[in-house]
C-alpha positions in Angstrom: -174.7 108.1 183.9 -172.6 106.7 181.1 -175.4 104.8 179.4 -179.0 105.3 178.6 -182.1 103.1 178.2 -183.6 105.3 175.5 -182.4 105.8 171.9 -183.9 107.6 168.9 -183.7 106.2 165.5 -184.7 107.5 162.1 -186.6 105.2 159.8 -185.3 105.9 156.3 -187.4 107.2 153.4 -184.8 107.4 150.6 -181.6 105.6 151.9 -178.9 105.8 149.3 -175.2 106.2 148.7 -174.3 109.7 149.7 -171.7 111.4 147.5 -171.5 114.4 149.9 -169.9 112.2 152.5 -168.0 109.7 150.4 -165.1 112.1 149.9 -163.6 111.1 153.3 -165.6 108.1 154.4 -163.6 105.2 153.0 -166.2 102.7 154.3 -168.9 103.7 151.8 -169.5 101.5 148.7 -171.7 102.2 145.7 -174.6 99.7 145.7 -174.8 97.2 142.8 -178.5 97.7 142.8 -179.4 101.2 144.0 -183.2 100.6 143.6 -183.1 97.9 146.2 -181.0 99.8 148.7 -183.9 101.5 150.4 -186.0 98.4 150.7 -183.1 96.4 152.2 -182.4 99.3 154.6 -186.0 99.3 155.8 -185.9 95.6 156.5 -182.6 95.9 158.4 -183.8 99.0 160.3 -187.1 97.4 161.4 -185.2 94.2 162.5 -182.8 96.4 164.5 -185.6 98.2 166.3 -187.3 94.9 167.1 -184.1 93.4 168.5 -183.5 96.4 170.8 -187.0 96.4 172.1 -186.8 92.6 172.7 -183.8 93.4 174.9 -185.6 96.0 177.0 -184.4 99.2 175.3 -186.8 102.0 174.7 -186.6 103.0 171.0 -188.2 106.2 169.7 -188.7 105.9 165.9 -189.1 109.0 163.7 -190.1 108.4 160.1 -187.9 110.3 157.7 -189.6 112.3 154.9 -188.8 111.8 151.2 -188.1 115.5 150.7 -185.7 117.1 151.0 -183.6 114.0 150.2 -181.3 113.2 153.1 -179.7 109.8 152.3 -177.8 109.6 155.6 -180.7 110.6 157.9 -180.5 107.0 159.3 -177.4 108.2 161.2 -178.9 110.8 163.6 -176.1 110.8 166.2 -174.0 113.1 164.1 -176.0 116.3 164.2 -177.3 116.4 167.8 -176.5 115.1 171.3 -178.4 115.3 174.5 -177.2 115.4 178.1 -178.6 114.6 181.6 -178.7 118.3 182.6 -181.3 119.0 179.9 -178.8 120.3 177.4 -179.2 119.7 173.7 -176.3 120.3 171.4 -176.6 120.9 167.6 -173.4 120.3 165.6 -171.8 121.8 162.4 -171.9 119.2 159.6 -169.6 118.9 156.7 -172.0 117.3 154.2 -174.4 119.8 152.6 -177.3 117.4 152.5 -176.7 116.3 156.1 -177.4 119.8 157.3 -181.0 119.4 156.0 -181.6 116.8 158.7 -182.0 119.4 161.3 -185.4 120.6 159.9 -187.2 117.3 159.6 -189.2 117.2 162.9 -186.8 115.3 165.1 -186.3 118.2 167.5 -190.1 118.6 167.9 -190.4 115.0 168.9 -187.7 115.5 171.6 -189.3 118.7 172.8 -192.7 116.9 173.2 -191.3 114.1 175.4 -188.3 115.6 177.2 -187.4 118.6 179.2 -184.8 120.6 177.2 -183.4 123.3 179.5 -180.9 124.8 177.0 -179.9 124.4 173.4 -176.2 124.9 172.5 -176.1 125.6 168.8 -172.7 125.1 167.2 -174.1 124.8 163.7 -173.1 128.4 162.8 -169.5 127.1 162.6 -170.4 125.6 159.2 -170.1 129.2 157.8 -166.4 129.1 158.7 -166.0 125.5 157.4 -165.4 124.3 161.0 -167.0 120.9 161.7 -167.8 118.7 164.6 -170.2 115.8 163.8 -171.6 115.0 167.2 -171.0 111.6 168.8 -169.5 110.5 165.5 -166.6 113.0 165.9 -166.5 112.5 169.7 -166.7 109.4 171.9 -167.9 110.7 175.3 -167.1 109.4 178.7 -170.0 111.0 180.3 -169.1 109.7 183.8 -165.7 111.5 183.8 -166.6 114.2 181.3 -163.9 113.3 178.8 -164.4 113.8 175.0 -162.2 111.4 173.0 -161.7 112.6 169.4 -159.5 112.0 166.4 -158.6 114.8 164.1 -160.2 114.7 160.7 -161.8 116.8 158.1 -165.1 116.5 160.1 -163.6 117.1 163.5 -161.9 120.4 164.1 -160.2 121.5 167.2 -161.9 124.9 167.4 -165.3 123.2 167.6 -164.0 120.6 170.1 -162.8 123.4 172.3 -166.2 125.2 172.2 -168.0 122.0 173.1 -165.6 121.3 176.0 -165.9 124.8 177.4 -169.7 124.9 177.1 -170.3 121.5 178.6 -167.3 121.4 181.0 -165.6 118.4 179.4 -161.9 117.6 179.1 -160.4 116.8 175.7 -158.3 113.8 174.7 -157.5 114.5 171.1 -155.3 112.4 168.8 -154.6 111.4 165.2 -156.0 108.1 163.9 -155.5 106.5 160.5 -156.6 103.4 158.7 -154.3 100.7 157.3 -153.7 102.9 154.2 -152.7 105.9 156.4 -155.8 107.9 155.6 -157.4 109.8 158.5 -160.3 108.0 160.1 -163.3 110.2 159.5 -165.1 109.6 162.8 -163.8 108.7 166.2 -166.7 106.3 166.8 -165.5 104.1 164.0 -162.4 103.2 166.0 -163.5 103.2 169.6 -166.3 103.0 172.1 -166.5 103.7 175.8 -169.0 102.1 178.2 -169.2 101.9 181.9 -166.3 99.5 182.4 -165.3 98.5 178.9 -163.6 100.4 176.1 -163.3 98.8 172.7 -160.5 100.6 170.8 -158.2 100.2 167.8 -155.0 101.4 169.4 -153.2 100.3 166.2 -154.8 103.2 164.4 -152.8 105.8 166.4 -149.5 106.2 164.6 -148.0 108.5 167.3 -146.8 106.5 170.2 -147.2 109.4 172.6 -150.8 109.9 171.7 -151.4 106.2 171.9 -150.0 106.0 175.4 -152.0 109.1 176.5 -155.2 107.6 175.2 -154.5 104.2 176.8 -153.6 105.9 180.1 -156.7 108.0 180.1 -158.9 105.0 179.6 -157.2 102.9 182.3 -157.1 105.8 184.8 -160.9 106.1 184.5 -161.4 102.4 185.2 -161.9 101.1 181.6 -161.0 97.6 180.7 -159.5 97.8 177.2 -160.4 95.4 174.4 -157.9 96.1 171.6 -158.9 95.8 167.9 -156.8 95.3 164.8 -157.3 96.9 161.4 -159.3 93.9 160.1 -161.7 94.3 163.0 -161.9 98.0 162.5 -162.9 97.5 158.9 -165.7 95.2 160.0 -167.0 98.0 162.2 -166.0 96.4 165.5 -165.1 99.8 166.9 -168.6 101.1 166.1 -170.4 99.7 169.2 -172.6 101.4 171.7 -173.3 100.4 175.3 -176.8 101.0 176.6 -178.8 99.4 179.4 -182.0 97.5 179.6 -185.1 98.5 181.7 -183.5 96.7 184.7 -180.2 98.7 184.3 -178.2 95.7 183.0 -175.6 96.7 180.4 -176.0 95.8 176.7 -173.4 96.3 174.0 -175.0 96.9 170.6 -173.1 96.0 167.5 -173.5 94.7 164.0 -173.2 91.0 162.9 -170.1 91.9 160.9 -168.5 93.4 164.1 -169.4 90.4 166.3 -168.2 88.1 163.5 -164.8 89.8 163.4 -164.1 89.2 167.1 -162.0 86.3 168.2 -163.5 83.9 170.8 -161.4 85.3 173.6 -162.6 88.8 172.6 -166.2 87.7 172.7 -165.7 86.3 176.1 -164.1 89.6 177.1 -167.2 91.5 176.0 -169.5 89.0 177.8 -167.6 89.6 181.1 -168.8 93.2 181.1 -172.0 93.3 179.0 -174.6 91.3 177.1 -173.9 91.6 173.4 -176.9 92.6 171.2 -176.1 91.7 167.6 -178.0 93.1 164.6 -177.8 92.4 160.9 -177.3 95.7 159.0 -174.9 94.6 156.2 -176.6 96.7 153.5 -176.6 99.9 155.6 -173.0 99.4 156.6 -171.8 98.8 153.0 -173.7 101.7 151.4 -173.8 104.2 154.2 -170.4 103.6 155.6 -171.7 103.6 159.2 -172.8 100.9 161.6 -174.8 100.0 164.7 -173.6 102.9 166.8 -174.1 105.5 164.1 -177.8 104.6 163.9 -178.4 105.3 167.6 -178.9 108.8 169.0 -178.8 108.4 172.8 -181.4 110.3 174.7 -180.1 111.4 178.1 -182.7 114.2 178.7 -185.0 114.2 181.7 -188.5 113.1 180.7 -191.5 115.4 180.9 -193.8 114.5 183.8 -196.5 113.2 181.5 -194.0 110.7 180.0 -192.5 109.5 183.2 
């Protein structure tokens, strides 16, 4: 199934601007008041969780710990992904302090509630400076087993190839840049794929051949394309995630800035396919350089009998 009803989120303990990732994340901004960043992030996080639960999404919340300091732990989708066959994949991370997130109890929570049949650990690639940052680096079409990914300092082809071979995925790899021609650091900033709808900034692909290949792949797999421009990309309109409620109805989760950037016709386009779920995370977006999708780690694992 393409979407899930269960997501895991990390409640921040020391959310802050992360210099380890700011090198190639052009969305990050230094806070004017660093002392208030954590408190504002907590308020936004708790509101986000409440909104999802009100819409019938199961949210597992793991409280982060103050030590070691992991300022980006609020974005858990980058270092692990889960799959319906019971596979759990661990990914090689570029940021040094992001690697510490693997040892903060998240995996134990998953093991208690879900049946993990195999763990595919790619984190050893960090020793070779080869990186692949989970469903930040890749946008997965789980129905058709296609991994969409743009090349960047955090998304290397060797790691993509290993992921594809181990999980039997096809690759659709391309180059994507922002309006200043700098590589886009994560694929999920410029596109999302749901059951029937794909939101994508085709304008970000400078190579016409790659752009046509991406568009053809999406259309051939039955996706209706909603095209974004650079202004909308910069408002995190590409960073959406489709989930479903307890009745199986599709929901498209996005930030208030993303929804606000869409034109009326584009909003209607979204509403033809899904019900939009809009959350206010302005502070997290500005300081962390990630948005609504980055904060959600999808759980596709089968539940243990005691939790069914």
